[in-house]
N, C-alpha and C positions, 0 to 999 in steps of 0.2 A: 722411780717406783720404790716404795718402801719395802725393804727386806724384813722378814720376820725371823727371829731366832729365839728358841727356848733355851735357857741356860741353866744347867744344874752344875754347881761348882763346889769344890772342896774348900773349906774355910781357910782364910789367910788374911790377916790384918796388916796392911801397909798404908803409909800416908799417900794421899793422892795429890798430885800437882794439878791445879786448876789454871786454865788460861784465863786471864783477866782482860783480854783485849777486844771483847765483843763491843761493837759500836751501837749507838742508839739513834732513833729517829726523833725529830722534834715534834712538839705538840701540833704544829701546823702541818705536819706530814712531810715537810721538806727534809732532804737527806741531811743527817748529822755529818760533820766533817769526817768522822771515822768510817762512814759508809762509802767514801769515794771509791769508785770502781768495784762496788759490791755486786755486780752482775754475776761474778763467779763466786765460788765458796770463799768466805772471808780469809781462810787460811790457804787459799790456792787450791788448784785442782789435784795436785799431787799428794804425796804422803806428808802427813802432819807429824813431824818429829820434834822432840825436845830432849834435853840432856844428852846431846851428842848422838841421838838416835836410839837411846835406851828406852825412851817413853814414846809411844805412838798414840796420837789422838784418833779416836774412831767415832766421834760425835760430829754430826753435821752442824755447821755454824747457823745461828739464827740470824736472818736477814730481814730488812724492812718488809719484803714481800716473800712469803714462803708458799710453795705449792700446797694446796689442801688446807691452808689456814683460813678460818672463817672471819678472823678479826685482823684488819690491816691498819696501821702498822702494828707489829707485835710489841715493839718497845718504842716508847716515845719519851722525850725529855719533857717532863711535867713542870719542873722548876729549872730555871737557867740563870747562872751567874751573868751570862752575856745580856740577859734581859733584866738584870738588876737584883736577882735573888742573892742571898748570902751563900747559897750552895747550889749544886746541880742535883736533881732528883729525877730518877727515871721511873716509869710505870710500865709493868709487863701485863699484857692482856692477851690470853691465848687459851685454846682448849688444851687440856692436859695430854692429849695424844698427838701433838704437833711435833714434827722433827723427830730426833732420836729420843725415845721415851720407853718407859717400862709400863706393863700392864699388871695390875694387881688381880688376884683371883676373882674379885667381884666385877671385873670389867665384862666378862661374858658368862657369868654364873650368878643368877639372882640369889640363890641360897648363900653363896659366899659373900655377896654384897650385903645382904640382910644381917649376916653374922659379923659384919664389921671388918672383913678381911680387905682392908684398904692399903695404900702404899705405905702408910705409917707402920703397918704391922709386918711388912716384908722382912724376911730373914736376910740380913746383909751378908751372912756367911755364904748364902747361895749366889749372891751377886758379886762376890769377890773371891778370887783364888785361881787355882790351876785346873786344867783338864775340862774345858767347857764341853758340853754336849749339845749339839744343835738338832732341832726338830722342826718340822713344818708348822705353819700357823694353826693347823687343825688339831694340834696337840691338846689333849684334855688338860684343863687347868688343875694342878694339884699344888699342895703347899711347898713341894720341893722342886718344882719347875716354875720359873718365872720368865715370862716373855719380855724380851727387849727388842724393840722394833727400830728400823731405819738406821742401822749401824753403817758407818762409812768404812767399808772393808775392801773397796776396789783395788787399792794399791798396796795392801798389806802383804808382805812376803810370808810364805809358809814358814812356820817355826814354832818353838815353844814360848808361850807368853803367860804371864799372870794377867788375868782380866780383872779390872776394877770398875764397878758401876755404882754410882751413888744417886738415888732418887731424892727429891725434896721430901720433907716430912709433912705431907699434905693429909692431915687427918680427915677421913671421910671420903677421900678421892680414890677413884678406881684406876687412876693413871698419874704419871708424873714425868716431866722432862727429866732427862738423866744425862750425866756426864760420864762417858766411858773412855778408859784408856787401857792400853796394853803395855806391860813392862816386860822387856826382854830379860 
């Protein structure tokens, strides 16, 4: 079940470490070798830590089949060196609200959508920093509260963290996949 969180954060700019080990599905739909054993979360069911535990990943892994996804597989290998191509090229097909994602103000407010308040206009200061404030999904969309949904928080220990969430710059879109991490 996707958890919903509204985050209002104090600004802070820090580099973000992205994990590059997400696997891909082939054009035929057969599992890519990187998906071996992908019935569980790609990074395992426990806490996803990097840098000796200093960085905690709180984004769900994208897998060939995801609950609620209307397009399967989400990622497929469109060009393959194994099939004679000079390179490997993946294609991503999914709704913008699949997995861990951010909602722009225009997602649930037509006036904000018409005004062009899309994910490309989100204030990154609000999505990155200290002292997050959590509210229920029924929170009224404002420009200083941005909803981030489906965070992987089950095994995160209570403590002080810097939160960093970066959406894709999807001009005109009311939502975006997002990579979120906590830094101790």
